[in-house]
CHARMM internal coordinates of N, CA and C (Angstrom, degrees):
IC EDIT
DIST 1 N 1 CA 1.4509
DIST 1 CA 1 C 1.5278
ANGL 1 N 1 CA 1 C 109.12
DIST 1 C 2 N 1.3232
ANGL 1 CA 1 C 2 N 117.91
DIHE 1 N 1 CA 1 C 2 N 130.47
DIST 2 N 2 CA 1.4717
ANGL 1 C 2 N 2 CA 120.31
DIHE 1 CA 1 C 2 N 2 CA -179.21
DIST 2 CA 2 C 1.5310
ANGL 2 N 2 CA 2 C 111.63
DIHE 1 C 2 N 2 CA 2 C -64.25
DIST 2 C 3 N 1.2996
ANGL 2 CA 2 C 3 N 114.25
DIHE 2 N 2 CA 2 C 3 N 149.94
DIST 3 N 3 CA 1.4637
ANGL 2 C 3 N 3 CA 119.91
DIHE 2 CA 2 C 3 N 3 CA 178.77
DIST 3 CA 3 C 1.5186
ANGL 3 N 3 CA 3 C 110.34
DIHE 2 C 3 N 3 CA 3 C -78.86
DIST 3 C 4 N 1.3174
ANGL 3 CA 3 C 4 N 115.67
DIHE 3 N 3 CA 3 C 4 N 151.29
DIST 4 N 4 CA 1.4609
ANGL 3 C 4 N 4 CA 120.25
DIHE 3 CA 3 C 4 N 4 CA 176.86
DIST 4 CA 4 C 1.5277
ANGL 4 N 4 CA 4 C 109.40
DIHE 3 C 4 N 4 CA 4 C -78.35
DIST 4 C 5 N 1.3109
ANGL 4 CA 4 C 5 N 115.16
DIHE 4 N 4 CA 4 C 5 N 167.79
DIST 5 N 5 CA 1.4646
ANGL 4 C 5 N 5 CA 120.18
DIHE 4 CA 4 C 5 N 5 CA 178.30
DIST 5 CA 5 C 1.5295
ANGL 5 N 5 CA 5 C 110.10
DIHE 4 C 5 N 5 CA 5 C -58.90
DIST 5 C 6 N 1.3251
ANGL 5 CA 5 C 6 N 117.30
DIHE 5 N 5 CA 5 C 6 N -43.18
DIST 6 N 6 CA 1.4690
ANGL 5 C 6 N 6 CA 122.10
DIHE 5 CA 5 C 6 N 6 CA -179.83
DIST 6 CA 6 C 1.5331
ANGL 6 N 6 CA 6 C 110.41
DIHE 5 C 6 N 6 CA 6 C -63.07
DIST 6 C 7 N 1.3225
ANGL 6 CA 6 C 7 N 117.39
DIHE 6 N 6 CA 6 C 7 N -42.67
DIST 7 N 7 CA 1.4663
ANGL 6 C 7 N 7 CA 121.03
DIHE 6 CA 6 C 7 N 7 CA 178.92
DIST 7 CA 7 C 1.5262
ANGL 7 N 7 CA 7 C 110.98
DIHE 6 C 7 N 7 CA 7 C -63.62
DIST 7 C 8 N 1.3278
ANGL 7 CA 7 C 8 N 116.55
DIHE 7 N 7 CA 7 C 8 N -40.29
DIST 8 N 8 CA 1.4594
ANGL 7 C 8 N 8 CA 120.38
DIHE 7 CA 7 C 8 N 8 CA 178.46
DIST 8 CA 8 C 1.5251
ANGL 8 N 8 CA 8 C 110.86
DIHE 7 C 8 N 8 CA 8 C -66.25
DIST 8 C 9 N 1.3305
ANGL 8 CA 8 C 9 N 116.44
DIHE 8 N 8 CA 8 C 9 N -42.84
DIST 9 N 9 CA 1.4684
ANGL 8 C 9 N 9 CA 119.85
DIHE 8 CA 8 C 9 N 9 CA 178.31
DIST 9 CA 9 C 1.5249
ANGL 9 N 9 CA 9 C 111.01
DIHE 8 C 9 N 9 CA 9 C -63.17
DIST 9 C 10 N 1.3331
ANGL 9 CA 9 C 10 N 116.53
DIHE 9 N 9 CA 9 C 10 N -41.17
DIST 10 N 10 CA 1.4676
ANGL 9 C 10 N 10 CA 120.38
DIHE 9 CA 9 C 10 N 10 CA 177.58
DIST 10 CA 10 C 1.5232
ANGL 10 N 10 CA 10 C 110.91
DIHE 9 C 10 N 10 CA 10 C -63.99
DIST 10 C 11 N 1.3256
ANGL 10 CA 10 C 11 N 116.37
DIHE 10 N 10 CA 10 C 11 N -39.99
DIST 11 N 11 CA 1.4725
ANGL 10 C 11 N 11 CA 120.41
DIHE 10 CA 10 C 11 N 11 CA 179.35
DIST 11 CA 11 C 1.5279
ANGL 11 N 11 CA 11 C 109.87
DIHE 10 C 11 N 11 CA 11 C -64.11
DIST 11 C 12 N 1.3036
ANGL 11 CA 11 C 12 N 117.06
DIHE 11 N 11 CA 11 C 12 N -40.73
DIST 12 N 12 CA 1.4617
ANGL 11 C 12 N 12 CA 121.35
DIHE 11 CA 11 C 12 N 12 CA 179.73
DIST 12 CA 12 C 1.5295
ANGL 12 N 12 CA 12 C 110.36
DIHE 11 C 12 N 12 CA 12 C -63.51
DIST 12 C 13 N 1.3144
ANGL 12 CA 12 C 13 N 117.39
DIHE 12 N 12 CA 12 C 13 N -41.09
DIST 13 N 13 CA 1.4689
ANGL 12 C 13 N 13 CA 121.39
DIHE 12 CA 12 C 13 N 13 CA 176.93
DIST 13 CA 13 C 1.5211
ANGL 13 N 13 CA 13 C 110.28
DIHE 12 C 13 N 13 CA 13 C -62.06
DIST 13 C 14 N 1.3390
ANGL 13 CA 13 C 14 N 116.74
DIHE 13 N 13 CA 13 C 14 N -43.59
DIST 14 N 14 CA 1.4685
ANGL 13 C 14 N 14 CA 120.63
DIHE 13 CA 13 C 14 N 14 CA 178.64
DIST 14 CA 14 C 1.5315
ANGL 14 N 14 CA 14 C 111.28
DIHE 13 C 14 N 14 CA 14 C -62.49
DIST 14 C 15 N 1.3128
ANGL 14 CA 14 C 15 N 116.01
DIHE 14 N 14 CA 14 C 15 N -42.40
DIST 15 N 15 CA 1.4622
ANGL 14 C 15 N 15 CA 120.26
DIHE 14 CA 14 C 15 N 15 CA -179.66
DIST 15 CA 15 C 1.5254
ANGL 15 N 15 CA 15 C 111.26
DIHE 14 C 15 N 15 CA 15 C -64.33
DIST 15 C 16 N 1.3235
ANGL 15 CA 15 C 16 N 116.05
DIHE 15 N 15 CA 15 C 16 N -42.20
DIST 16 N 16 CA 1.4659
ANGL 15 C 16 N 16 CA 119.75
DIHE 15 CA 15 C 16 N 16 CA 178.65
DIST 16 CA 16 C 1.5250
ANGL 16 N 16 CA 16 C 110.71
DIHE 15 C 16 N 16 CA 16 C -62.37
DIST 16 C 17 N 1.3199
ANGL 16 CA 16 C 17 N 116.41
DIHE 16 N 16 CA 16 C 17 N -40.78
DIST 17 N 17 CA 1.4571
ANGL 16 C 17 N 17 CA 121.49
DIHE 16 CA 16 C 17 N 17 CA 178.62
DIST 17 CA 17 C 1.5278
ANGL 17 N 17 CA 17 C 110.68
DIHE 16 C 17 N 17 CA 17 C -63.20
DIST 17 C 18 N 1.3372
ANGL 17 CA 17 C 18 N 115.79
DIHE 17 N 17 CA 17 C 18 N -45.92
DIST 18 N 18 CA 1.4688
ANGL 17 C 18 N 18 CA 120.34
DIHE 17 CA 17 C 18 N 18 CA 178.35
DIST 18 CA 18 C 1.5233
ANGL 18 N 18 CA 18 C 110.46
DIHE 17 C 18 N 18 CA 18 C -61.23
DIST 18 C 19 N 1.3250
ANGL 18 CA 18 C 19 N 116.07
DIHE 18 N 18 CA 18 C 19 N -41.78
DIST 19 N 19 CA 1.4582
ANGL 18 C 19 N 19 CA 121.24
DIHE 18 CA 18 C 19 N 19 CA -178.31
DIST 19 CA 19 C 1.5303
ANGL 19 N 19 CA 19 C 110.59
DIHE 18 C 19 N 19 CA 19 C -60.77
DIST 19 C 20 N 1.3214
ANGL 19 CA 19 C 20 N 115.79
DIHE 19 N 19 CA 19 C 20 N -46.61
DIST 20 N 20 CA 1.4713
ANGL 19 C 20 N 20 CA 120.16
DIHE 19 CA 19 C 20 N 20 CA -179.32
DIST 20 CA 20 C 1.5236
ANGL 20 N 20 CA 20 C 110.51
DIHE 19 C 20 N 20 CA 20 C -63.36
DIST 20 C 21 N 1.3315
ANGL 20 CA 20 C 21 N 116.41
DIHE 20 N 20 CA 20 C 21 N -42.14
DIST 21 N 21 CA 1.4683
ANGL 20 C 21 N 21 CA 120.55
DIHE 20 CA 20 C 21 N 21 CA -179.90
DIST 21 CA 21 C 1.5313
ANGL 21 N 21 CA 21 C 111.01
DIHE 20 C 21 N 21 CA 21 C -63.27
DIST 21 C 22 N 1.3276
ANGL 21 CA 21 C 22 N 116.09
DIHE 21 N 21 CA 21 C 22 N -46.84
DIST 22 N 22 CA 1.4644
ANGL 21 C 22 N 22 CA 120.11
DIHE 21 CA 21 C 22 N 22 CA -178.47
DIST 22 CA 22 C 1.5227
ANGL 22 N 22 CA 22 C 110.73
DIHE 21 C 22 N 22 CA 22 C -67.53
DIST 22 C 23 N 1.3272
ANGL 22 CA 22 C 23 N 116.92
DIHE 22 N 22 CA 22 C 23 N -36.15
DIST 23 N 23 CA 1.4609
ANGL 22 C 23 N 23 CA 120.58
DIHE 22 CA 22 C 23 N 23 CA 177.64
DIST 23 CA 23 C 1.5297
ANGL 23 N 23 CA 23 C 110.07
DIHE 22 C 23 N 23 CA 23 C -61.74
DIST 23 C 24 N 1.3269
ANGL 23 CA 23 C 24 N 117.31
DIHE 23 N 23 CA 23 C 24 N -40.52
DIST 24 N 24 CA 1.4639
ANGL 23 C 24 N 24 CA 121.37
DIHE 23 CA 23 C 24 N 24 CA 176.26
DIST 24 CA 24 C 1.5153
ANGL 24 N 24 CA 24 C 111.35
DIHE 23 C 24 N 24 CA 24 C -64.52
DIST 24 C 25 N 1.3276
ANGL 24 CA 24 C 25 N 116.47
DIHE 24 N 24 CA 24 C 25 N -41.85
DIST 25 N 25 CA 1.4601
ANGL 24 C 25 N 25 CA 120.94
DIHE 24 CA 24 C 25 N 25 CA 177.73
DIST 25 CA 25 C 1.5301
ANGL 25 N 25 CA 25 C 110.34
DIHE 24 C 25 N 25 CA 25 C -62.19
DIST 25 C 26 N 1.3191
ANGL 25 CA 25 C 26 N 115.17
DIHE 25 N 25 CA 25 C 26 N -40.66
DIST 26 N 26 CA 1.4642
ANGL 25 C 26 N 26 CA 120.88
DIHE 25 CA 25 C 26 N 26 CA -179.90
DIST 26 CA 26 C 1.5229
ANGL 26 N 26 CA 26 C 110.64
DIHE 25 C 26 N 26 CA 26 C -62.24
DIST 26 C 27 N 1.3173
ANGL 26 CA 26 C 27 N 116.54
DIHE 26 N 26 CA 26 C 27 N -43.20
DIST 27 N 27 CA 1.4661
ANGL 26 C 27 N 27 CA 120.25
DIHE 26 CA 26 C 27 N 27 CA 179.00
DIST 27 CA 27 C 1.5223
ANGL 27 N 27 CA 27 C 110.76
DIHE 26 C 27 N 27 CA 27 C -62.13
DIST 27 C 28 N 1.3267
ANGL 27 CA 27 C 28 N 116.77
DIHE 27 N 27 CA 27 C 28 N -39.13
DIST 28 N 28 CA 1.4701
ANGL 27 C 28 N 28 CA 120.43
DIHE 27 CA 27 C 28 N 28 CA 177.32
DIST 28 CA 28 C 1.5244
ANGL 28 N 28 CA 28 C 110.69
DIHE 27 C 28 N 28 CA 28 C -65.26
DIST 28 C 29 N 1.3395
ANGL 28 CA 28 C 29 N 116.58
DIHE 28 N 28 CA 28 C 29 N -41.71
DIST 29 N 29 CA 1.4651
ANGL 28 C 29 N 29 CA 120.83
DIHE 28 CA 28 C 29 N 29 CA 179.97
DIST 29 CA 29 C 1.5203
ANGL 29 N 29 CA 29 C 110.63
DIHE 28 C 29 N 29 CA 29 C -62.90
DIST 29 C 30 N 1.3269
ANGL 29 CA 29 C 30 N 115.90
DIHE 29 N 29 CA 29 C 30 N -43.47
DIST 30 N 30 CA 1.4610
ANGL 29 C 30 N 30 CA 119.77
DIHE 29 CA 29 C 30 N 30 CA -179.27
DIST 30 CA 30 C 1.5238
ANGL 30 N 30 CA 30 C 110.59
DIHE 29 C 30 N 30 CA 30 C -65.70
DIST 30 C 31 N 1.3263
ANGL 30 CA 30 C 31 N 116.73
DIHE 30 N 30 CA 30 C 31 N -34.61
DIST 31 N 31 CA 1.4648
ANGL 30 C 31 N 31 CA 120.58
DIHE 30 CA 30 C 31 N 31 CA 179.99
DIST 31 CA 31 C 1.5218
ANGL 31 N 31 CA 31 C 111.49
DIHE 30 C 31 N 31 CA 31 C -69.04
DIST 31 C 32 N 1.3144
ANGL 31 CA 31 C 32 N 116.19
DIHE 31 N 31 CA 31 C 32 N -29.06
DIST 32 N 32 CA 1.4698
ANGL 31 C 32 N 32 CA 119.92
DIHE 31 CA 31 C 32 N 32 CA -179.56
DIST 32 CA 32 C 1.5246
ANGL 32 N 32 CA 32 C 111.30
DIHE 31 C 32 N 32 CA 32 C -102.61
DIST 32 C 33 N 1.3131
ANGL 32 CA 32 C 33 N 117.65
DIHE 32 N 32 CA 32 C 33 N 13.96
DIST 33 N 33 CA 1.4630
ANGL 32 C 33 N 33 CA 125.02
DIHE 32 CA 32 C 33 N 33 CA 179.34
DIST 33 CA 33 C 1.5252
ANGL 33 N 33 CA 33 C 110.51
DIHE 32 C 33 N 33 CA 33 C 55.59
DIST 33 C 34 N 1.3211
ANGL 33 CA 33 C 34 N 115.66
DIHE 33 N 33 CA 33 C 34 N 45.19
DIST 34 N 34 CA 1.4581
ANGL 33 C 34 N 34 CA 120.63
DIHE 33 CA 33 C 34 N 34 CA 177.03
DIST 34 CA 34 C 1.5111
ANGL 34 N 34 CA 34 C 111.14
DIHE 33 C 34 N 34 CA 34 C -90.93
DIST 34 C 35 N 1.3204
ANGL 34 CA 34 C 35 N 115.31
DIHE 34 N 34 CA 34 C 35 N 177.16
DIST 35 N 35 CA 1.4532
ANGL 34 C 35 N 35 CA 120.77
DIHE 34 CA 34 C 35 N 35 CA 177.78
DIST 35 CA 35 C 1.5179
ANGL 35 N 35 CA 35 C 108.69
DIHE 34 C 35 N 35 CA 35 C -81.70
DIST 35 C 36 N 1.2973
ANGL 35 CA 35 C 36 N 116.99
DIHE 35 N 35 CA 35 C 36 N 110.77
DIST 36 N 36 CA 1.4600
ANGL 35 C 36 N 36 CA 121.35
DIHE 35 CA 35 C 36 N 36 CA -175.49
DIST 36 CA 36 C 1.5295
ANGL 36 N 36 CA 36 C 112.99
DIHE 35 C 36 N 36 CA 36 C -104.87
DIST 36 C 37 N 1.3214
ANGL 36 CA 36 C 37 N 118.01
DIHE 36 N 36 CA 36 C 37 N 2.49
DIST 37 N 37 CA 1.4661
ANGL 36 C 37 N 37 CA 120.98
DIHE 36 CA 36 C 37 N 37 CA -176.11
DIST 37 CA 37 C 1.5246
ANGL 37 N 37 CA 37 C 112.03
DIHE 36 C 37 N 37 CA 37 C -61.06
DIST 37 C 38 N 1.3290
ANGL 37 CA 37 C 38 N 118.12
DIHE 37 N 37 CA 37 C 38 N -42.02
DIST 38 N 38 CA 1.4572
ANGL 37 C 38 N 38 CA 119.71
DIHE 37 CA 37 C 38 N 38 CA -177.71
DIST 38 CA 38 C 1.5346
ANGL 38 N 38 CA 38 C 110.70
DIHE 37 C 38 N 38 CA 38 C -68.20
DIST 38 C 39 N 1.3232
ANGL 38 CA 38 C 39 N 117.44
DIHE 38 N 38 CA 38 C 39 N -37.31
DIST 39 N 39 CA 1.4654
ANGL 38 C 39 N 39 CA 120.55
DIHE 38 CA 38 C 39 N 39 CA 177.88
DIST 39 CA 39 C 1.5265
ANGL 39 N 39 CA 39 C 110.31
DIHE 38 C 39 N 39 CA 39 C -66.76
DIST 39 C 40 N 1.3102
ANGL 39 CA 39 C 40 N 116.85
DIHE 39 N 39 CA 39 C 40 N -39.56
DIST 40 N 40 CA 1.4622
ANGL 39 C 40 N 40 CA 120.29
DIHE 39 CA 39 C 40 N 40 CA 178.73
DIST 40 CA 40 C 1.5228
ANGL 40 N 40 CA 40 C 110.35
DIHE 39 C 40 N 40 CA 40 C -63.98
DIST 40 C 41 N 1.3235
ANGL 40 CA 40 C 41 N 117.00
DIHE 40 N 40 CA 40 C 41 N -41.31
DIST 41 N 41 CA 1.4616
ANGL 40 C 41 N 41 CA 121.96
DIHE 40 CA 40 C 41 N 41 CA 179.13
DIST 41 CA 41 C 1.5333
ANGL 41 N 41 CA 41 C 109.95
DIHE 40 C 41 N 41 CA 41 C -63.46
DIST 41 C 42 N 1.3179
ANGL 41 CA 41 C 42 N 116.33
DIHE 41 N 41 CA 41 C 42 N -41.04
DIST 42 N 42 CA 1.4577
ANGL 41 C 42 N 42 CA 121.00
DIHE 41 CA 41 C 42 N 42 CA 179.00
DIST 42 CA 42 C 1.5327
ANGL 42 N 42 CA 42 C 111.13
DIHE 41 C 42 N 42 CA 42 C -64.72
DIST 42 C 43 N 1.3227
ANGL 42 CA 42 C 43 N 117.19
DIHE 42 N 42 CA 42 C 43 N -38.95
DIST 43 N 43 CA 1.4707
ANGL 42 C 43 N 43 CA 120.61
DIHE 42 CA 42 C 43 N 43 CA 177.43
DIST 43 CA 43 C 1.5317
ANGL 43 N 43 CA 43 C 110.65
DIHE 42 C 43 N 43 CA 43 C -61.67
DIST 43 C 44 N 1.3095
ANGL 43 CA 43 C 44 N 116.61
DIHE 43 N 43 CA 43 C 44 N -41.07
DIST 44 N 44 CA 1.4703
ANGL 43 C 44 N 44 CA 120.79
DIHE 43 CA 43 C 44 N 44 CA 179.07
DIST 44 CA 44 C 1.5301
ANGL 44 N 44 CA 44 C 109.76
DIHE 43 C 44 N 44 CA 44 C -63.43
DIST 44 C 45 N 1.3377
ANGL 44 CA 44 C 45 N 116.80
DIHE 44 N 44 CA 44 C 45 N -42.72
DIST 45 N 45 CA 1.4621
ANGL 44 C 45 N 45 CA 120.36
DIHE 44 CA 44 C 45 N 45 CA 179.25
DIST 45 CA 45 C 1.5303
ANGL 45 N 45 CA 45 C 110.84
DIHE 44 C 45 N 45 CA 45 C -62.97
DIST 45 C 46 N 1.3179
ANGL 45 CA 45 C 46 N 116.40
DIHE 45 N 45 CA 45 C 46 N -41.51
DIST 46 N 46 CA 1.4659
ANGL 45 C 46 N 46 CA 119.89
DIHE 45 CA 45 C 46 N 46 CA 179.21
DIST 46 CA 46 C 1.5290
ANGL 46 N 46 CA 46 C 110.19
DIHE 45 C 46 N 46 CA 46 C -65.73
DIST 46 C 47 N 1.3331
ANGL 46 CA 46 C 47 N 117.35
DIHE 46 N 46 CA 46 C 47 N -41.36
DIST 47 N 47 CA 1.4665
ANGL 46 C 47 N 47 CA 120.75
DIHE 46 CA 46 C 47 N 47 CA 177.65
DIST 47 CA 47 C 1.5247
ANGL 47 N 47 CA 47 C 110.54
DIHE 46 C 47 N 47 CA 47 C -58.68
DIST 47 C 48 N 1.3314
ANGL 47 CA 47 C 48 N 116.61
DIHE 47 N 47 CA 47 C 48 N -42.47
DIST 48 N 48 CA 1.4656
ANGL 47 C 48 N 48 CA 121.00
DIHE 47 CA 47 C 48 N 48 CA -179.28
DIST 48 CA 48 C 1.5266
ANGL 48 N 48 CA 48 C 110.74
DIHE 47 C 48 N 48 CA 48 C -66.43
DIST 48 C 49 N 1.3383
ANGL 48 CA 48 C 49 N 117.02
DIHE 48 N 48 CA 48 C 49 N -40.88
DIST 49 N 49 CA 1.4556
ANGL 48 C 49 N 49 CA 119.57
DIHE 48 CA 48 C 49 N 49 CA 178.94
DIST 49 CA 49 C 1.5290
ANGL 49 N 49 CA 49 C 111.00
DIHE 48 C 49 N 49 CA 49 C -67.76
DIST 49 C 50 N 1.3426
ANGL 49 CA 49 C 50 N 117.55
DIHE 49 N 49 CA 49 C 50 N -38.63
DIST 50 N 50 CA 1.4622
ANGL 49 C 50 N 50 CA 120.31
DIHE 49 CA 49 C 50 N 50 CA 176.86
DIST 50 CA 50 C 1.5231
ANGL 50 N 50 CA 50 C 110.25
DIHE 49 C 50 N 50 CA 50 C -60.92
DIST 50 C 51 N 1.3064
ANGL 50 CA 50 C 51 N 116.60
DIHE 50 N 50 CA 50 C 51 N -41.35
DIST 51 N 51 CA 1.4629
ANGL 50 C 51 N 51 CA 120.73
DIHE 50 CA 50 C 51 N 51 CA 178.96
DIST 51 CA 51 C 1.5306
ANGL 51 N 51 CA 51 C 110.32
DIHE 50 C 51 N 51 CA 51 C -62.64
DIST 51 C 52 N 1.3142
ANGL 51 CA 51 C 52 N 117.01
DIHE 51 N 51 CA 51 C 52 N -41.87
DIST 52 N 52 CA 1.4546
ANGL 51 C 52 N 52 CA 121.76
DIHE 51 CA 51 C 52 N 52 CA 178.81
DIST 52 CA 52 C 1.5263
ANGL 52 N 52 CA 52 C 111.37
DIHE 51 C 52 N 52 CA 52 C -63.62
DIST 52 C 53 N 1.3277
ANGL 52 CA 52 C 53 N 116.24
DIHE 52 N 52 CA 52 C 53 N -44.20
DIST 53 N 53 CA 1.4656
ANGL 52 C 53 N 53 CA 120.44
DIHE 52 CA 52 C 53 N 53 CA 179.46
DIST 53 CA 53 C 1.5242
ANGL 53 N 53 CA 53 C 110.12
DIHE 52 C 53 N 53 CA 53 C -64.30
DIST 53 C 54 N 1.3256
ANGL 53 CA 53 C 54 N 117.63
DIHE 53 N 53 CA 53 C 54 N -40.53
DIST 54 N 54 CA 1.4675
ANGL 53 C 54 N 54 CA 120.78
DIHE 53 CA 53 C 54 N 54 CA 178.63
DIST 54 CA 54 C 1.5299
ANGL 54 N 54 CA 54 C 111.08
DIHE 53 C 54 N 54 CA 54 C -62.13
DIST 54 C 55 N 1.3403
ANGL 54 CA 54 C 55 N 116.69
DIHE 54 N 54 CA 54 C 55 N -38.97
DIST 55 N 55 CA 1.4694
ANGL 54 C 55 N 55 CA 120.39
DIHE 54 CA 54 C 55 N 55 CA 178.32
DIST 55 CA 55 C 1.5197
ANGL 55 N 55 CA 55 C 109.99
DIHE 54 C 55 N 55 CA 55 C -64.69
DIST 55 C 56 N 1.3230
ANGL 55 CA 55 C 56 N 116.36
DIHE 55 N 55 CA 55 C 56 N -42.12
DIST 56 N 56 CA 1.4669
ANGL 55 C 56 N 56 CA 119.93
DIHE 55 CA 55 C 56 N 56 CA 178.92
DIST 56 CA 56 C 1.5312
ANGL 56 N 56 CA 56 C 110.32
DIHE 55 C 56 N 56 CA 56 C -63.34
DIST 56 C 57 N 1.3234
ANGL 56 CA 56 C 57 N 116.66
DIHE 56 N 56 CA 56 C 57 N -41.44
DIST 57 N 57 CA 1.4566
ANGL 56 C 57 N 57 CA 120.65
DIHE 56 CA 56 C 57 N 57 CA 178.39
DIST 57 CA 57 C 1.5343
ANGL 57 N 57 CA 57 C 110.88
DIHE 56 C 57 N 57 CA 57 C -62.94
DIST 57 C 58 N 1.3132
ANGL 57 CA 57 C 58 N 115.87
DIHE 57 N 57 CA 57 C 58 N -39.77
DIST 58 N 58 CA 1.4611
ANGL 57 C 58 N 58 CA 120.02
DIHE 57 CA 57 C 58 N 58 CA -179.11
DIST 58 CA 58 C 1.5293
ANGL 58 N 58 CA 58 C 111.70
DIHE 57 C 58 N 58 CA 58 C -62.22
DIST 58 C 59 N 1.3288
ANGL 58 CA 58 C 59 N 116.51
DIHE 58 N 58 CA 58 C 59 N -33.06
DIST 59 N 59 CA 1.4702
ANGL 58 C 59 N 59 CA 119.25
DIHE 58 CA 58 C 59 N 59 CA -179.83
DIST 59 CA 59 C 1.5274
ANGL 59 N 59 CA 59 C 111.60
DIHE 58 C 59 N 59 CA 59 C -74.32
DIST 59 C 60 N 1.3401
ANGL 59 CA 59 C 60 N 117.03
DIHE 59 N 59 CA 59 C 60 N -19.20
DIST 60 N 60 CA 1.4530
ANGL 59 C 60 N 60 CA 120.77
DIHE 59 CA 59 C 60 N 60 CA -179.38
DIST 60 CA 60 C 1.5176
ANGL 60 N 60 CA 60 C 113.41
DIHE 59 C 60 N 60 CA 60 C -88.16
DIST 60 C 61 N 1.3209
ANGL 60 CA 60 C 61 N 116.93
DIHE 60 N 60 CA 60 C 61 N -16.87
DIST 61 N 61 CA 1.4784
ANGL 60 C 61 N 61 CA 120.61
DIHE 60 CA 60 C 61 N 61 CA -175.20
DIST 61 CA 61 C 1.4996
ANGL 61 N 61 CA 61 C 111.58
DIHE 60 C 61 N 61 CA 61 C -81.40
END
COOR INIT
IC SEED 1 N 1 CA 1 C
IC BUILD
């Protein structure tokens, strides 16, 4: 079942929040010379999902 406009907007807000949190974690990892590859991969996945949600929202407007 397709998501409603409100559900898509809420999902986009959640994704943005996750992105900001992971980006902060990534900066901490890089500062401590940690392995940041998995965080970088997760950021890319979130970016792709945000793009998908934005496209779905655009079709509803």
